[in-house]
VODOVO-164601 format. One record per residue: residue number from 1; residue in three letters; x, y, z of N, C-alpha, C in turn. Coordinates in steps of 0.2 Angstrom, whole numbers. Example, Ala and Ser with C-alpha at 12.3 -4.5 7.8 and 13.67 -1.06 7.14 Angstrom:
BEGIN
{pt 1, 'ALA', {66, -28, 39}, {62, -22, 39}, {66, -16, 39}} {pt 2, 'SER', {64, -11, 35}, {68, -5, 36}, {64, 0, 39}} 
end
This chain:
BEGIN
{pt 1, 'UNK', {-12, 223, 90}, {-12, 222, 95}, {-9, 226, 101}} {pt 2, 'UNK', {-10, 227, 105}, {-6, 233, 111}, {1, 228, 112}} {pt 3, 'UNK', {7, 233, 113}, {12, 230, 116}, {12, 225, 120}} {pt 4, 'UNK', {8, 229, 127}, {9, 225, 133}, {6, 217, 131}} {pt 5, 'UNK', {0, 217, 129}, {-2, 212, 126}, {3, 205, 122}} {pt 6, 'UNK', {5, 208, 117}, {9, 206, 115}, {16, 202, 119}} {pt 7, 'UNK', {18, 206, 125}, {23, 204, 128}, {20, 199, 134}} {pt 8, 'UNK', {14, 199, 134}, {11, 192, 138}, {10, 186, 136}} {pt 9, 'UNK', {7, 189, 129}, {4, 182, 126}, {12, 178, 121}} {pt 10, 'UNK', {18, 182, 120}, {22, 179, 116}, {27, 173, 122}} {pt 11, 'UNK', {26, 176, 129}, {30, 170, 133}, {25, 163, 134}} {pt 12, 'UNK', {19, 165, 134}, {17, 161, 135}, {16, 157, 128}} {pt 13, 'UNK', {16, 157, 122}, {16, 154, 116}, {24, 150, 117}} {pt 14, 'UNK', {29, 154, 117}, {37, 149, 119}, {35, 144, 123}} {pt 15, 'UNK', {33, 146, 130}, {31, 141, 135}, {27, 135, 133}} {pt 16, 'UNK', {21, 135, 130}, {17, 132, 127}, {19, 125, 124}} {pt 17, 'UNK', {24, 129, 118}, {29, 126, 114}, {35, 121, 118}} {pt 18, 'UNK', {36, 124, 123}, {42, 120, 126}, {39, 114, 129}} {pt 19, 'UNK', {32, 115, 132}, {29, 110, 137}, {28, 105, 131}} {pt 20, 'UNK', {25, 106, 126}, {24, 101, 120}, {30, 98, 117}} {pt 21, 'UNK', {35, 98, 117}, {40, 96, 115}, {43, 91, 122}} {pt 22, 'UNK', {42, 94, 128}, {42, 88, 132}, {37, 83, 133}} {pt 23, 'UNK', {31, 84, 131}, {28, 79, 131}, {27, 75, 124}} {pt 24, 'UNK', {30, 77, 118}, {29, 73, 114}, {36, 69, 113}} {pt 25, 'UNK', {42, 69, 118}, {46, 65, 120}, {44, 59, 123}} {pt 26, 'UNK', {39, 62, 130}, {38, 56, 135}, {33, 52, 130}} {pt 27, 'UNK', {29, 55, 126}, {23, 49, 122}, {17, 52, 125}} {pt 28, 'UNK', {16, 56, 129}, {9, 60, 131}, {4, 62, 126}} {pt 29, 'UNK', {10, 65, 122}, {3, 69, 115}, {2, 62, 111}} {pt 30, 'UNK', {5, 57, 111}, {4, 51, 105}, {-3, 49, 110}} {pt 31, 'UNK', {-2, 47, 116}, {-9, 44, 121}, {-16, 50, 118}} {pt 32, 'UNK', {-14, 55, 119}, {-19, 63, 114}, {-22, 61, 110}} {pt 33, 'UNK', {-17, 61, 105}, {-19, 59, 99}, {-24, 52, 98}} {pt 34, 'UNK', {-21, 50, 100}, {-25, 42, 101}, {-33, 42, 102}} {pt 35, 'UNK', {-33, 45, 109}, {-40, 47, 111}, {-45, 51, 105}} {pt 36, 'UNK', {-42, 56, 102}, {-45, 58, 96}, {-48, 54, 92}} {pt 37, 'UNK', {-48, 48, 92}, {-50, 42, 87}, {-44, 39, 82}} {pt 38, 'UNK', {-38, 41, 83}, {-32, 38, 78}, {-32, 32, 81}} {pt 39, 'UNK', {-32, 30, 89}, {-30, 24, 90}, {-35, 18, 88}} {pt 40, 'UNK', {-39, 21, 87}, {-46, 16, 83}, {-45, 15, 76}} {pt 41, 'UNK', {-43, 20, 73}, {-40, 20, 66}, {-36, 14, 64}} {pt 42, 'UNK', {-30, 16, 70}, {-24, 9, 68}, {-26, 5, 71}} {pt 43, 'UNK', {-31, 2, 73}, {-32, -2, 76}, {-37, -7, 71}} {pt 44, 'UNK', {-42, -3, 69}, {-44, -5, 60}, {-40, -8, 55}} {pt 45, 'UNK', {-34, -3, 55}, {-30, -3, 49}, {-27, -11, 50}} {pt 46, 'UNK', {-25, -13, 57}, {-22, -16, 59}, {-27, -24, 57}} {pt 47, 'UNK', {-31, -26, 59}, {-36, -30, 59}, {-36, -31, 50}} {pt 48, 'UNK', {-38, -26, 46}, {-39, -25, 39}, {-31, -29, 37}} {pt 49, 'UNK', {-27, -28, 37}, {-20, -26, 35}, {-18, -35, 36}} {pt 50, 'UNK', {-20, -38, 42}, {-19, -46, 45}, {-25, -50, 40}} {pt 51, 'UNK', {-32, -47, 41}, {-35, -51, 36}, {-34, -53, 30}} {pt 52, 'UNK', {-33, -46, 27}, {-31, -47, 18}, {-24, -52, 18}} {pt 53, 'UNK', {-21, -50, 22}, {-14, -56, 20}, {-15, -62, 22}} {pt 54, 'UNK', {-21, -63, 26}, {-23, -72, 28}, {-27, -74, 22}} {pt 55, 'UNK', {-30, -69, 20}, {-32, -70, 11}, {-27, -73, 7}} {pt 56, 'UNK', {-22, -67, 5}, {-17, -68, -1}, {-14, -74, 1}} {pt 57, 'UNK', {-13, -75, 8}, {-9, -81, 7}, {-12, -86, 7}} {pt 58, 'UNK', {-17, -88, 7}, {-24, -95, 9}, {-24, -95, 0}} {pt 59, 'UNK', {-23, -89, -3}, {-24, -91, -12}, {-18, -93, -15}} {pt 60, 'UNK', {-15, -91, -12}, {-5, -91, -14}, {-5, -99, -13}} {pt 61, 'UNK', {-8, -102, -8}, {-6, -109, -7}, {-11, -112, -11}} {pt 62, 'UNK', {-19, -111, -12}, {-22, -114, -18}, {-19, -115, -23}} {pt 63, 'UNK', {-17, -108, -27}, {-13, -108, -32}, {-6, -110, -32}} {pt 64, 'UNK', {-3, -112, -28}, {4, -119, -28}, {0, -125, -29}} {pt 65, 'UNK', {-3, -127, -26}, {-6, -132, -24}, {-9, -135, -32}} {pt 66, 'UNK', {-12, -129, -36}, {-15, -130, -45}, {-7, -133, -49}} {pt 67, 'UNK', {-6, -127, -46}, {2, -125, -52}, {6, -132, -49}} {pt 68, 'UNK', {6, -136, -45}, {8, -141, -43}, {5, -147, -48}} {pt 69, 'UNK', {-2, -148, -49}, {-4, -152, -51}, {-5, -152, -59}} {pt 70, 'UNK', {-4, -144, -62}, {-4, -144, -68}, {3, -148, -71}} {pt 71, 'UNK', {8, -146, -67}, {16, -146, -68}, {16, -154, -69}} {pt 72, 'UNK', {13, -158, -66}, {12, -166, -66}, {12, -169, -72}} {pt 73, 'UNK', {6, -166, -79}, {7, -168, -83}, {11, -165, -90}} {pt 74, 'UNK', {13, -158, -87}, {17, -154, -91}, {24, -157, -92}} {pt 75, 'UNK', {24, -158, -99}, {31, -161, -101}, {30, -169, -102}} {pt 76, 'UNK', {24, -171, -103}, {22, -178, -104}, {21, -178, -112}} {pt 77, 'UNK', {22, -184, -115}, {21, -186, -122}, {16, -190, -124}} {pt 78, 'UNK', {12, -190, -127}, {7, -195, -131}, {9, -195, -139}} {pt 79, 'UNK', {10, -203, -141}, {10, -203, -146}, {5, -204, -153}} {pt 80, 'UNK', {3, -200, -157}, {-6, -199, -159}, {-1, -198, -167}} {pt 81, 'UNK', {3, -203, -170}, {5, -201, -178}, {12, -198, -177}} {pt 82, 'UNK', {13, -194, -172}, {18, -190, -168}, {19, -189, -163}} {pt 83, 'UNK', {24, -188, -160}, {24, -184, -153}, {22, -178, -152}} {pt 84, 'UNK', {16, -178, -146}, {13, -174, -145}, {13, -171, -137}} {pt 85, 'UNK', {19, -165, -136}, {20, -164, -128}, {12, -162, -127}} {pt 86, 'UNK', {11, -165, -119}, {4, -162, -117}, {6, -156, -114}} {pt 87, 'UNK', {11, -152, -114}, {12, -147, -110}, {10, -141, -114}} {pt 88, 'UNK', {11, -143, -119}, {7, -138, -127}, {0, -137, -124}} {pt 89, 'UNK', {-1, -142, -123}, {-11, -142, -122}, {-12, -138, -115}} {pt 90, 'UNK', {-8, -138, -110}, {-10, -135, -105}, {-5, -129, -104}} {pt 91, 'UNK', {-3, -126, -107}, {2, -122, -107}, {-3, -115, -105}} {pt 92, 'UNK', {-8, -114, -108}, {-12, -107, -107}, {-15, -108, -101}} {pt 93, 'UNK', {-18, -113, -98}, {-20, -114, -91}, {-13, -114, -87}} {pt 94, 'UNK', {-7, -116, -89}, {-4, -115, -84}, {0, -109, -84}} {pt 95, 'UNK', {-1, -105, -90}, {2, -98, -90}, {-4, -94, -86}} {pt 96, 'UNK', {-9, -96, -84}, {-15, -90, -79}, {-12, -93, -73}} {pt 97, 'UNK', {-12, -97, -73}, {-12, -101, -65}, {-5, -96, -61}} {pt 98, 'UNK', {1, -96, -66}, {6, -96, -65}, {6, -88, -62}} {pt 99, 'UNK', {3, -83, -68}, {1, -75, -67}, {-2, -74, -59}} {pt 100, 'UNK', {-8, -79, -59}, {-12, -78, -52}, {-7, -79, -47}} {pt 101, 'UNK', {-3, -84, -47}, {1, -87, -42}, {5, -81, -40}} {pt 102, 'UNK', {9, -77, -45}, {13, -73, -43}, {10, -67, -42}} {pt 103, 'UNK', {5, -65, -43}, {1, -61, -40}, {0, -60, -33}} {pt 104, 'UNK', {-3, -65, -31}, {-5, -68, -25}, {0, -67, -19}} {pt 105, 'UNK', {6, -69, -23}, {13, -70, -18}, {15, -61, -17}} {pt 106, 'UNK', {15, -56, -23}, {17, -51, -23}, {13, -46, -16}} {pt 107, 'UNK', {5, -47, -18}, {1, -46, -15}, {2, -47, -6}} {pt 108, 'UNK', {3, -52, -5}, {4, -56, 3}, {10, -53, 5}} {pt 109, 'UNK', {15, -51, 0}, {22, -46, 2}, {20, -40, 4}} {pt 110, 'UNK', {16, -36, -1}, {14, -27, 0}, {11, -28, 6}} {pt 111, 'UNK', {6, -33, 8}, {1, -30, 14}, {6, -32, 19}} {pt 112, 'UNK', {10, -37, 19}, {14, -36, 24}, {18, -32, 26}} {pt 113, 'UNK', {23, -29, 21}, {26, -24, 21}, {23, -16, 24}} {pt 114, 'UNK', {14, -16, 21}, {12, -11, 22}, {10, -11, 32}} {pt 115, 'UNK', {9, -17, 33}, {8, -19, 41}, {14, -18, 44}} {pt 116, 'UNK', {18, -20, 44}, {24, -18, 47}, {28, -11, 47}} {pt 117, 'UNK', {26, -7, 41}, {27, 1, 40}, {25, 3, 44}} {pt 118, 'UNK', {17, 2, 48}, {13, 6, 51}, {16, 5, 59}} {pt 119, 'UNK', {17, -2, 58}, {20, -5, 66}, {26, -1, 68}} {pt 120, 'UNK', {30, -1, 62}, {36, 4, 64}, {35, 11, 67}} {pt 121, 'UNK', {32, 15, 60}, {29, 20, 62}, {27, 23, 67}} {pt 122, 'UNK', {23, 21, 70}, {17, 19, 76}, {23, 20, 82}} {pt 123, 'UNK', {31, 18, 82}, {34, 16, 87}, {39, 23, 88}} {pt 124, 'UNK', {39, 27, 82}, {44, 32, 80}, {42, 38, 79}} {pt 125, 'UNK', {35, 37, 78}, {30, 45, 76}, {33, 49, 81}} {pt 126, 'UNK', {33, 49, 86}, {33, 56, 92}, {41, 59, 91}} {pt 127, 'UNK', {43, 56, 88}, {50, 60, 86}, {48, 65, 79}} {pt 128, 'UNK', {45, 62, 75}, {43, 68, 70}, {42, 74, 73}} {pt 129, 'UNK', {34, 73, 79}, {31, 76, 82}, {37, 82, 86}} {pt 130, 'UNK', {42, 78, 89}, {48, 83, 94}, {51, 86, 88}} {pt 131, 'UNK', {52, 87, 82}, {56, 89, 77}, {53, 95, 76}} {pt 132, 'UNK', {47, 95, 73}, {41, 99, 73}, {41, 105, 77}} {pt 133, 'UNK', {39, 101, 83}, {38, 108, 87}, {45, 111, 89}} {pt 134, 'UNK', {51, 110, 89}, {56, 110, 90}, {56, 118, 85}} {pt 135, 'UNK', {57, 115, 77}, {58, 119, 73}, {51, 124, 73}} {pt 136, 'UNK', {46, 123, 76}, {42, 128, 77}, {45, 134, 82}} {pt 137, 'UNK', {47, 132, 87}, {49, 134, 93}, {55, 140, 90}} {pt 138, 'UNK', {60, 137, 86}, {65, 141, 82}, {63, 148, 78}} {pt 139, 'UNK', {57, 147, 75}, {53, 151, 71}, {49, 156, 74}} {pt 140, 'UNK', {46, 155, 81}, {42, 159, 84}, {48, 164, 87}} {pt 141, 'UNK', {53, 161, 89}, {59, 165, 93}, {63, 170, 88}} {pt 142, 'UNK', {63, 168, 81}, {65, 172, 75}, {61, 179, 76}} {pt 143, 'UNK', {54, 178, 75}, {48, 180, 74}, {49, 187, 80}} {pt 144, 'UNK', {51, 184, 87}, {51, 187, 93}, {56, 192, 94}} {pt 145, 'UNK', {63, 188, 93}, {70, 192, 95}, {71, 194, 88}} {pt 146, 'UNK', {70, 191, 82}, {75, 194, 76}, {69, 196, 69}} {pt 147, 'UNK', {65, 201, 72}, {59, 200, 66}, {64, 202, 59}} {pt 148, 'UNK', {71, 206, 59}, {71, 207, 53}, {76, 204, 50}} {pt 149, 'UNK', {78, 198, 52}, {81, 190, 48}, {76, 189, 44}} {pt 150, 'UNK', {74, 192, 38}, {69, 187, 35}, {72, 178, 32}} {pt 151, 'UNK', {77, 181, 27}, {80, 174, 24}, {81, 170, 28}} {pt 152, 'UNK', {84, 169, 36}, {85, 162, 40}, {79, 161, 40}} {pt 153, 'UNK', {75, 166, 43}, {68, 164, 45}, {63, 161, 40}} {pt 154, 'UNK', {64, 162, 34}, {60, 158, 29}, {62, 151, 26}} {pt 155, 'UNK', {69, 152, 26}, {73, 144, 26}, {70, 141, 31}} {pt 156, 'UNK', {70, 142, 38}, {67, 138, 45}, {62, 136, 43}} {pt 157, 'UNK', {57, 141, 40}, {48, 140, 39}, {48, 135, 35}} {pt 158, 'UNK', {53, 134, 30}, {53, 129, 24}, {54, 122, 25}} {pt 159, 'UNK', {59, 121, 32}, {61, 116, 33}, {55, 115, 40}} {pt 160, 'UNK', {52, 118, 42}, {46, 118, 46}, {41, 115, 43}} {pt 161, 'UNK', {40, 116, 37}, {35, 115, 35}, {34, 108, 29}} {pt 162, 'UNK', {40, 105, 29}, {43, 100, 28}, {42, 94, 32}} {pt 163, 'UNK', {44, 97, 37}, {44, 92, 44}, {35, 92, 47}} {pt 164, 'UNK', {34, 96, 45}, {27, 97, 49}, {22, 90, 44}} {pt 165, 'UNK', {24, 92, 37}, {19, 88, 32}, {22, 81, 34}} {pt 166, 'UNK', {29, 79, 36}, {30, 74, 37}, {26, 72, 43}} {pt 167, 'UNK', {27, 77, 48}, {22, 72, 54}, {16, 73, 54}} {pt 168, 'UNK', {13, 76, 49}, {5, 74, 48}, {5, 68, 43}} {pt 169, 'UNK', {10, 67, 40}, {8, 60, 37}, {9, 54, 41}} {pt 170, 'UNK', {13, 54, 44}, {13, 49, 50}, {9, 47, 55}} {pt 171, 'UNK', {5, 53, 56}, {1, 54, 62}, {-6, 52, 59}} {pt 172, 'UNK', {-8, 56, 53}, {-15, 56, 49}, {-14, 52, 43}} {pt 173, 'UNK', {-11, 54, 40}, {-12, 53, 33}, {-10, 44, 31}} {pt 174, 'UNK', {-5, 43, 32}, {-5, 35, 31}, {-8, 32, 34}} {pt 175, 'UNK', {-12, 32, 41}, {-15, 28, 44}, {-24, 29, 39}} {pt 176, 'UNK', {-25, 35, 37}, {-31, 37, 34}, {-32, 35, 27}} {pt 177, 'UNK', {-26, 33, 24}, {-25, 31, 17}, {-28, 23, 19}} {pt 178, 'UNK', {-25, 20, 23}, {-23, 13, 22}, {-33, 12, 25}} {pt 179, 'UNK', {-35, 15, 28}, {-42, 15, 30}, {-47, 16, 26}} {pt 180, 'UNK', {-46, 22, 19}, {-49, 23, 15}, {-48, 18, 11}} {pt 181, 'UNK', {-43, 15, 10}, {-40, 9, 5}, {-46, 4, 7}} {pt 182, 'UNK', {-46, 2, 13}, {-49, -3, 16}, {-58, -2, 16}} {pt 183, 'UNK', {-61, 4, 16}, {-67, 6, 14}, {-69, 3, 7}} {pt 184, 'UNK', {-64, 7, 2}, {-67, 4, -5}, {-65, -4, -6}} {pt 185, 'UNK', {-61, -5, -3}, {-58, -13, -4}, {-66, -16, -4}} {pt 186, 'UNK', {-67, -14, 5}, {-73, -20, 5}, {-80, -18, 1}} {pt 187, 'UNK', {-81, -14, -2}, {-85, -11, -6}, {-84, -12, -14}} {pt 188, 'UNK', {-79, -14, -15}, {-78, -12, -23}, {-72, -19, -26}} {pt 189, 'UNK', {-67, -21, -22}, {-63, -24, -25}, {-63, -33, -23}} {pt 190, 'UNK', {-65, -30, -15}, {-66, -37, -12}, {-72, -44, -15}} {pt 191, 'UNK', {-76, -40, -19}, {-80, -46, -21}, {-77, -49, -27}} {pt 192, 'UNK', {-72, -46, -29}, {-69, -48, -37}, {-63, -53, -34}} {pt 193, 'UNK', {-61, -51, -30}, {-56, -55, -26}, {-59, -62, -24}} {pt 194, 'UNK', {-63, -62, -20}, {-67, -68, -16}, {-70, -72, -23}} {pt 195, 'UNK', {-73, -70, -27}, {-75, -74, -34}, {-69, -76, -36}} {pt 196, 'UNK', {-62, -75, -38}, {-58, -79, -42}, {-56, -82, -36}} {pt 197, 'UNK', {-54, -80, -30}, {-49, -87, -26}, {-56, -92, -25}} {pt 198, 'UNK', {-63, -91, -24}, {-66, -98, -24}, {-67, -102, -30}} {pt 199, 'UNK', {-67, -98, -36}, {-65, -100, -43}, {-59, -104, -43}} {pt 200, 'UNK', {-55, -103, -41}, {-50, -106, -41}, {-48, -112, -35}} {pt 201, 'UNK', {-51, -111, -30}, {-54, -118, -25}, {-57, -122, -26}} {pt 202, 'UNK', {-63, -122, -31}, {-64, -127, -33}, {-63, -131, -39}} {pt 203, 'UNK', {-56, -129, -43}, {-54, -131, -49}, {-47, -133, -44}} {pt 204, 'UNK', {-46, -132, -39}, {-40, -137, -34}, {-40, -142, -35}} {pt 205, 'UNK', {-47, -145, -33}, {-51, -151, -32}, {-49, -155, -40}} {pt 206, 'UNK', {-50, -153, -44}, {-52, -155, -52}, {-45, -155, -55}} {pt 207, 'UNK', {-40, -152, -53}, {-33, -152, -55}, {-29, -154, -54}} {pt 208, 'UNK', {-30, -161, -48}, {-25, -164, -46}, {-23, -171, -48}} {pt 209, 'UNK', {-18, -174, -48}, {-19, -180, -52}, {-23, -185, -51}} {pt 210, 'UNK', {-24, -184, -45}, {-32, -193, -45}, {-38, -189, -47}} {pt 211, 'UNK', {-39, -182, -45}, {-45, -180, -48}, {-44, -182, -56}} {pt 212, 'UNK', {-39, -180, -59}, {-38, -181, -67}, {-39, -188, -69}} {pt 213, 'UNK', {-35, -193, -65}, {-35, -199, -66}, {-43, -202, -65}} {pt 214, 'UNK', {-49, -200, -61}, {-54, -202, -61}, {-59, -199, -65}} {pt 215, 'UNK', {-57, -193, -67}, {-59, -190, -73}, {-59, -195, -81}} {pt 216, 'UNK', {-53, -196, -82}, {-51, -198, -88}, {-49, -204, -89}} {pt 217, 'UNK', {-47, -208, -83}, {-45, -214, -84}, {-49, -218, -78}} {pt 218, 'UNK', {-53, -218, -76}, {-57, -222, -74}, {-61, -228, -75}} {pt 219, 'UNK', {-59, -229, -80}, {-61, -234, -86}, {-55, -241, -85}} {pt 220, 'UNK', {-48, -237, -83}, {-42, -240, -85}, {-40, -242, -77}} {pt 221, 'UNK', {-44, -247, -74}, {-44, -250, -67}, {-38, -252, -68}} {pt 222, 'UNK', {-33, -254, -64}, {-27, -258, -63}, {-25, -259, -56}} {pt 223, 'UNK', {-24, -265, -54}, {-25, -266, -48}, {-18, -266, -46}} {pt 224, 'UNK', {-13, -265, -50}, {-6, -262, -47}, {-6, -255, -44}} {pt 225, 'UNK', {-3, -256, -36}, {-2, -250, -35}, {3, -243, -39}} {pt 226, 'UNK', {6, -245, -41}, {13, -241, -45}, {8, -240, -50}} {pt 227, 'UNK', {5, -242, -54}, {2, -241, -62}, {-2, -236, -60}} {pt 228, 'UNK', {-7, -238, -53}, {-12, -232, -53}, {-9, -224, -51}} {pt 229, 'UNK', {-1, -225, -49}, {1, -218, -45}, {5, -216, -52}} {pt 230, 'UNK', {5, -220, -56}, {12, -217, -62}, {7, -214, -68}} {pt 231, 'UNK', {6, -208, -64}, {0, -203, -71}, {3, -202, -76}} {pt 232, 'UNK', {9, -200, -78}, {11, -200, -85}, {12, -206, -88}} {pt 233, 'UNK', {12, -212, -85}, {13, -218, -90}, {6, -217, -93}} {pt 234, 'UNK', {1, -217, -88}, {-7, -218, -92}, {-8, -212, -97}} {pt 235, 'UNK', {-5, -206, -97}, {-4, -199, -101}, {-2, -204, -108}} {pt 236, 'UNK', {2, -203, -107}, {9, -207, -113}, {3, -213, -117}} {pt 237, 'UNK', {-1, -217, -114}, {-3, -224, -116}, {-10, -223, -119}} {pt 238, 'UNK', {-12, -216, -117}, {-20, -214, -119}, {-19, -209, -124}} {pt 239, 'UNK', {-23, -211, -130}, {-21, -206, -136}, {-29, -204, -136}} {pt 240, 'UNK', {-33, -206, -136}, {-41, -205, -136}, {-42, -201, -130}} {pt 241, 'UNK', {-40, -201, -125}, {-40, -199, -118}, {-37, -190, -118}} {pt 242, 'UNK', {-31, -191, -121}, {-28, -186, -120}, {-30, -181, -124}} {pt 243, 'UNK', {-33, -182, -129}, {-37, -177, -133}, {-42, -176, -130}} {pt 244, 'UNK', {-48, -179, -125}, {-53, -177, -121}, {-52, -174, -116}} {pt 245, 'UNK', {-45, -173, -114}, {-42, -169, -109}, {-41, -163, -113}} {pt 246, 'UNK', {-38, -162, -119}, {-36, -157, -121}, {-44, -152, -123}} {pt 247, 'UNK', {-48, -153, -124}, {-55, -152, -125}, {-57, -147, -119}} {pt 248, 'UNK', {-56, -151, -114}, {-58, -149, -107}, {-56, -145, -104}} {pt 249, 'UNK', {-48, -143, -104}, {-43, -139, -103}, {-45, -132, -108}} {pt 250, 'UNK', {-46, -134, -113}, {-49, -127, -118}, {-55, -124, -114}} {pt 251, 'UNK', {-60, -128, -113}, {-66, -127, -110}, {-66, -121, -102}} {pt 252, 'UNK', {-60, -124, -97}, {-59, -122, -92}, {-54, -114, -93}} {pt 253, 'UNK', {-51, -115, -98}, {-46, -111, -100}, {-50, -102, -98}} {pt 254, 'UNK', {-54, -101, -101}, {-59, -95, -102}, {-60, -92, -94}} {pt 255, 'UNK', {-62, -98, -90}, {-63, -97, -83}, {-57, -93, -80}} {pt 256, 'UNK', {-51, -99, -81}, {-45, -96, -78}, {-43, -89, -80}} {pt 257, 'UNK', {-44, -86, -84}, {-43, -81, -88}, {-45, -75, -84}} {pt 258, 'UNK', {-53, -76, -83}, {-58, -73, -81}, {-54, -70, -73}} {pt 259, 'UNK', {-54, -75, -70}, {-52, -76, -62}, {-44, -74, -63}} {pt 260, 'UNK', {-40, -74, -66}, {-34, -70, -66}, {-34, -64, -66}} {pt 261, 'UNK', {-38, -63, -73}, {-41, -54, -72}, {-42, -50, -66}} {pt 262, 'UNK', {-46, -54, -63}, {-50, -50, -58}, {-47, -49, -52}} {pt 263, 'UNK', {-43, -56, -51}, {-38, -56, -46}, {-31, -50, -47}} {pt 264, 'UNK', {-30, -49, -52}, {-24, -46, -55}, {-27, -37, -54}} {pt 265, 'UNK', {-33, -38, -56}, {-36, -30, -53}, {-37, -29, -46}} {pt 266, 'UNK', {-41, -33, -43}, {-43, -32, -36}, {-37, -31, -31}} {pt 267, 'UNK', {-31, -35, -32}, {-25, -33, -28}, {-23, -28, -30}} {pt 268, 'UNK', {-21, -26, -37}, {-18, -19, -38}, {-20, -12, -38}} {pt 269, 'UNK', {-28, -12, -36}, {-32, -7, -33}, {-30, -8, -25}} {pt 270, 'UNK', {-31, -13, -20}, {-29, -15, -15}, {-24, -13, -11}} {pt 271, 'UNK', {-18, -14, -15}, {-12, -15, -13}, {-8, -6, -15}} {pt 272, 'UNK', {-9, -4, -21}, {-9, 2, -26}, {-10, 5, -25}} {pt 273, 'UNK', {-17, 7, -30}, {-18, 13, -32}, {-25, 17, -26}} {pt 274, 'UNK', {-27, 12, -23}, {-31, 15, -17}, {-29, 18, -11}} {pt 275, 'UNK', {-23, 16, -9}, {-19, 18, -3}, {-15, 23, -6}} {pt 276, 'UNK', {-12, 25, -13}, {-6, 28, -14}, {-12, 35, -18}} {pt 277, 'UNK', {-16, 34, -19}, {-21, 39, -22}, {-25, 43, -15}} {pt 278, 'UNK', {-27, 40, -11}, {-27, 42, -5}, {-22, 48, -2}} {pt 279, 'UNK', {-17, 44, 0}, {-10, 46, 1}, {-9, 53, -1}} {pt 280, 'UNK', {-8, 53, -11}, {-6, 58, -12}, {-11, 66, -12}} {pt 281, 'UNK', {-17, 63, -12}, {-22, 68, -12}, {-22, 72, -5}} {pt 282, 'UNK', {-23, 67, 2}, {-21, 71, 7}, {-16, 75, 7}} {pt 283, 'UNK', {-9, 72, 4}, {-4, 75, 8}, {-3, 83, 4}} {pt 284, 'UNK', {-6, 82, -5}, {-7, 89, -6}, {-11, 95, -1}} {pt 285, 'UNK', {-17, 91, 1}, {-23, 96, 2}, {-18, 97, 10}} {pt 286, 'UNK', {-14, 94, 13}, {-13, 95, 19}, {-5, 101, 18}} {pt 287, 'UNK', {-3, 100, 13}, {6, 104, 12}, {1, 110, 10}} {pt 288, 'UNK', {-5, 112, 7}, {-7, 118, 5}, {-9, 121, 9}} {pt 289, 'UNK', {-12, 118, 16}, {-16, 120, 20}, {-11, 123, 26}} {pt 290, 'UNK', {-3, 119, 28}, {0, 122, 31}, {4, 126, 29}} {pt 291, 'UNK', {5, 126, 21}, {9, 132, 20}, {5, 139, 20}} {pt 292, 'UNK', {-2, 138, 20}, {-7, 144, 23}, {-5, 147, 27}} {pt 293, 'UNK', {-6, 142, 33}, {-6, 143, 40}, {1, 145, 43}} {pt 294, 'UNK', {6, 143, 39}, {12, 146, 41}, {15, 154, 37}} {pt 295, 'UNK', {9, 154, 34}, {12, 160, 29}, {19, 159, 24}} {pt 296, 'UNK', {19, 153, 20}, {24, 150, 17}, {20, 151, 10}} {pt 297, 'UNK', {23, 155, 6}, {21, 154, -3}, {25, 160, -6}} {pt 298, 'UNK', {23, 159, -13}, {28, 163, -16}, {26, 170, -15}} {pt 299, 'UNK', {22, 170, -16}, {16, 178, -16}, {19, 180, -8}} {pt 300, 'UNK', {18, 177, -4}, {20, 180, 2}, {27, 182, 4}} {pt 301, 'UNK', {32, 179, 1}, {39, 178, 0}, {41, 185, -6}} {pt 302, 'UNK', {36, 186, -9}, {36, 192, -14}, {35, 198, -9}} {pt 303, 'UNK', {30, 197, -7}, {27, 203, -3}, {33, 207, 2}} {pt 304, 'UNK', {36, 200, 6}, {41, 204, 12}, {48, 205, 7}} {pt 305, 'UNK', {50, 203, 1}, {55, 205, -2}, {54, 213, -3}} {pt 306, 'UNK', {48, 213, -7}, {47, 221, -9}, {47, 225, -3}} {pt 307, 'UNK', {44, 223, 3}, {43, 226, 8}, {50, 228, 10}} {pt 308, 'UNK', {54, 224, 9}, {62, 226, 14}, {65, 230, 8}} {pt 309, 'UNK', {63, 230, 0}, {68, 234, -3}, {64, 242, -2}} {pt 310, 'UNK', {56, 242, -3}, {53, 249, -1}, {57, 252, 5}} {pt 311, 'UNK', {57, 247, 10}, {61, 249, 16}, {68, 252, 16}} {pt 312, 'UNK', {72, 249, 11}, {78, 252, 9}, {79, 257, 6}} {pt 313, 'UNK', {73, 258, 1}, {74, 265, -3}, {72, 271, 1}} {pt 314, 'UNK', {68, 270, 5}, {66, 275, 10}, {71, 277, 13}} {pt 315, 'UNK', {75, 273, 18}, {80, 276, 21}, {86, 278, 17}} {pt 316, 'UNK', {88, 276, 11}, {92, 278, 8}, {90, 285, 5}} {pt 317, 'UNK', {85, 287, 2}, {81, 293, 2}, {82, 298, 7}} {pt 318, 'UNK', {80, 297, 15}, {82, 302, 19}, {88, 302, 21}} {pt 319, 'UNK', {92, 297, 20}, {99, 299, 20}, {102, 305, 15}} {pt 320, 'UNK', {100, 304, 9}, {101, 309, 3}, {98, 316, 4}} {pt 321, 'UNK', {92, 316, 9}, {89, 322, 10}, {93, 326, 16}} {pt 322, 'UNK', {95, 321, 20}, {101, 325, 24}, {107, 326, 23}} 
end
């Protein structure tokens, strides 16, 4: 490139970077990126996380109701030649319910944290861009005014690469990771979660004390209000009925196991595996691309070091000849 052309282009690039710094502080560059489609992606992510949180919280409430219903009969005793803890009969069912309950609680918490994290990042992302453009300007000025100072320039380039990766992650990678996770969720894991929650919702009505009373104690009608509501007393006084209840609980245990496994797998992929896998893959690709663009690599650094050594050797040889 001719020297005169360089003298014209370099001030223009420096001025462009300076203008970009000013626009990043005022937020105008954020609106520019939003017009390229990122605002739409952020809006879709917001609606996806809000809807997913509502579903997880609804499932948490359903499982809480089931858990409280099963807890009513857990710990009761019935005498059939020896004291039998009813809790021993419902323990396996209770364990599956408790596991699914903890899963929905954790999923709802993670989804809410992801939503708050994206909202927080969107409010401070322009500062990442501000720092990146400042470091870019410093690196450019080093190339322009101090081309022989390779070590400090290389160190600043490394900082620029790190901050630039963070900036791209804030503006693009995190939203794209959540968007990719929502795409896979709607097609792979959402049917599993909905099937599990639908099954739990159906069993919610069957495991309430009133439903269990109608199923197993309907023939023991009593006009006494207190006797009707003292469910533990009925369990303790019914030997044959408790055995029928045990057989019924054993039959539904397999359903609870399948629903719990599907719920755990669905939320594990939705909340951890899908977004994390997308983010790591996109981050590695972005870092490699930016390193290539900035000329930051071990091979490039080795070339610069060898060039510096050869120049030094040539100067020494010239001095010896003189």
